[in-house]
Backbone bond lengths (Angstrom), bond angles and torsions (degrees), N, CA, C in turn:
res aa  C-N    CA-C-N  psi(-1)  N-CA   C-N-CA  omega(-1)  CA-C   N-CA-C  phi
1 M - - - 1.444 - - 1.525 109.10 -
2 I 1.298 116.13 140.98 1.450 121.44 -179.52 1.518 109.39 -80.79
3 G 1.341 115.41 127.53 1.451 120.27 -179.66 1.519 112.46 -77.66
4 S 1.308 115.75 163.26 1.463 119.70 -178.23 1.526 111.65 -67.41
5 L 1.343 117.80 -33.53 1.457 120.59 177.31 1.524 111.03 -65.47
6 D 1.338 117.07 -37.92 1.461 121.05 177.41 1.524 111.15 -62.44
7 V 1.308 117.14 -41.58 1.463 121.46 179.96 1.523 110.50 -66.36
8 V 1.316 116.67 -42.42 1.467 120.23 179.40 1.522 110.39 -62.84
9 L 1.326 117.71 -45.56 1.464 120.80 179.31 1.522 111.59 -64.67
10 L 1.307 117.06 -37.42 1.459 120.69 178.19 1.524 111.42 -66.49
11 V 1.324 116.68 -43.14 1.470 120.48 178.82 1.526 110.28 -64.50
12 L 1.325 117.62 -43.13 1.459 120.48 177.89 1.529 111.61 -63.19
13 S 1.320 117.40 -36.94 1.461 121.08 177.22 1.523 111.28 -63.92
14 V 1.319 116.45 -44.54 1.464 120.31 179.81 1.534 110.68 -65.90
15 V 1.318 117.12 -41.12 1.466 120.89 178.84 1.528 110.34 -62.00
16 C 1.321 117.43 -43.95 1.466 120.56 178.60 1.521 111.53 -64.46
17 A 1.321 117.73 -40.47 1.463 120.45 179.95 1.523 111.59 -65.45
18 V 1.316 117.59 -44.27 1.464 120.93 179.54 1.528 110.34 -66.99
19 A 1.314 117.30 -41.68 1.465 120.60 179.78 1.530 111.15 -66.12
20 A 1.324 118.06 -35.88 1.464 120.80 179.23 1.521 111.26 -64.91
21 V 1.310 117.59 -31.98 1.460 121.05 178.22 1.525 110.86 -78.16
22 Q 1.325 117.90 -33.55 1.455 121.85 -173.86 1.535 113.90 -83.62
23 V 1.309 118.44 -27.06 1.460 121.16 -174.11 1.532 110.22 -72.09
24 R 1.336 116.70 147.22 1.457 121.72 -176.40 1.528 112.71 -90.61
25 D 1.325 118.27 -25.50 1.458 122.59 -178.52 1.531 109.74 -83.32
26 L 1.330 116.12 128.08 1.463 119.92 -176.13 1.523 112.54 -67.99
27 L 1.318 118.33 -38.45 1.458 120.58 179.70 1.526 111.09 -66.56
28 A 1.317 116.72 -38.94 1.469 120.04 175.97 1.527 110.65 -63.76
29 S 1.317 116.08 -37.32 1.459 119.97 177.31 1.530 111.46 -64.58
30 V 1.319 116.82 -39.32 1.470 120.80 177.91 1.525 110.24 -65.10
31 V 1.311 117.26 -41.22 1.469 120.84 178.69 1.533 110.56 -64.22
32 L 1.321 116.28 -40.84 1.465 119.74 177.82 1.529 111.65 -66.27
33 L 1.318 117.65 -36.97 1.468 119.68 176.32 1.524 111.63 -68.07
34 A 1.324 117.23 -34.15 1.468 120.29 174.71 1.522 110.64 -65.90
35 A 1.334 116.56 -39.90 1.466 120.22 176.45 1.524 110.57 -65.12
36 F 1.335 116.59 -38.89 1.462 120.62 175.69 1.530 110.69 -58.96
37 S 1.324 116.66 -45.09 1.465 120.33 178.62 1.519 111.71 -63.46
38 L 1.332 116.25 -37.57 1.462 119.83 177.73 1.525 111.22 -64.27
39 F 1.325 116.53 -46.40 1.467 119.24 179.75 1.528 111.36 -65.20
40 M 1.330 117.08 -36.86 1.465 119.39 176.94 1.529 110.91 -66.54
41 C 1.317 116.65 -37.60 1.464 120.52 176.35 1.521 110.74 -61.87
42 L 1.317 116.62 -44.58 1.466 120.04 177.53 1.523 111.94 -65.12
43 L 1.322 116.36 -37.69 1.461 120.08 178.65 1.523 111.21 -66.13
44 W 1.330 117.24 -43.12 1.469 119.88 177.57 1.530 110.93 -63.14
45 T 1.325 116.75 -38.27 1.464 119.74 177.92 1.520 110.87 -64.87
46 E 1.327 116.24 -43.00 1.468 120.87 179.05 1.526 111.27 -63.08
47 L 1.323 117.34 -33.58 1.464 120.94 -179.76 1.536 112.95 -81.97
48 G 1.339 116.47 -5.59 1.457 119.68 175.34 1.516 114.75 95.12
49 A 1.305 118.30 5.63 1.467 121.73 179.11 1.528 108.43 -98.66
50 V 1.326 115.40 75.03 1.460 120.73 -174.08 1.526 111.27 -67.21
51 D 1.328 118.30 -34.98 1.460 120.32 179.29 1.527 111.75 -66.23
52 V 1.313 117.21 -38.92 1.463 121.13 176.56 1.523 109.93 -68.69
53 A 1.324 117.14 -38.71 1.468 121.12 178.61 1.524 111.01 -64.28
54 F 1.319 116.50 -40.41 1.466 119.81 178.50 1.523 111.01 -64.92
55 T 1.315 117.34 -41.11 1.460 121.00 177.70 1.524 110.75 -66.18
56 E 1.313 117.63 -40.78 1.468 121.04 177.45 1.520 111.06 -62.88
57 A 1.322 117.04 -40.28 1.463 120.47 179.20 1.522 111.09 -67.27
58 A 1.311 117.01 -42.26 1.462 120.40 -177.27 1.523 111.94 -71.90
59 V 1.309 116.88 -47.57 1.460 120.75 -175.27 1.525 111.63 -88.12
60 G 1.325 117.21 -51.15 1.454 120.91 -174.58 1.516 113.61 -69.04
61 A 1.313 116.44 -53.31 1.463 119.69 -176.63 1.521 112.53 -87.30
62 G 1.309 117.78 -21.19 1.458 120.21 -176.75 1.509 114.50 -95.99
63 V 1.305 116.00 -78.93 1.461 121.95 -172.38 1.528 112.17 -64.95
64 T 1.317 117.19 -46.45 1.466 120.58 -177.54 1.524 111.38 -63.41
65 T 1.319 117.61 -41.30 1.463 120.63 179.57 1.519 110.98 -64.37
66 V 1.311 117.91 -42.49 1.468 120.90 178.30 1.521 110.58 -62.75
67 L 1.323 117.63 -44.49 1.466 120.28 178.87 1.523 111.75 -64.47
68 F 1.326 117.96 -39.55 1.463 121.04 177.77 1.524 111.33 -64.99
69 V 1.334 117.78 -42.26 1.467 120.57 179.96 1.521 110.41 -64.35
70 I 1.321 118.02 -42.27 1.462 121.02 176.91 1.521 110.54 -61.08
71 T 1.317 116.90 -41.93 1.461 120.77 179.20 1.521 111.59 -66.09
72 V 1.322 117.89 -40.65 1.465 121.18 179.66 1.523 110.57 -63.84
73 Y 1.330 118.07 -40.35 1.456 119.67 -179.72 1.523 112.66 -70.70
74 K 1.316 117.74 -16.94 1.457 120.91 176.27 1.530 112.35 -92.12
75 T 1.331 117.69 -2.78 1.464 122.17 178.85 1.519 109.88 -125.43
76 D 1.341 116.00 179.00 1.463 120.92 173.57 1.522 108.18 -77.35
77 R 1.346 116.18 136.33 1.466 119.82 -175.11 1.509 113.39 -79.46
78 V 1.310 119.36 -36.86 1.450 122.44 -173.10 1.519 109.75 -107.46
79 S 1.310 115.28 136.54 1.466 120.64 178.32 1.519 110.48 -68.08
80 R 1.322 116.25 145.66 1.463 121.25 -178.07 1.517 112.65 -85.89
81 D 1.312 119.59 -18.75 1.472 121.42 -176.17 1.489 113.97 -90.46
């Protein structure tokens, strides 16, 4: 049976993913993707897949977010259209 914490983390993950696609500011999108990675890490931990959660935390929330932030600061943040 799916626990209530699992459902909450799943809903928060979906909300962050949809918001990251919809937002116009690139830095806000990067922050939302980092939050998505955090919620996925917590969800994997709750489901008992600690090795997957550790990889998600290291790669998804760590390295990828840093690379995205560096890329955003080297480009224009807001779309012109």
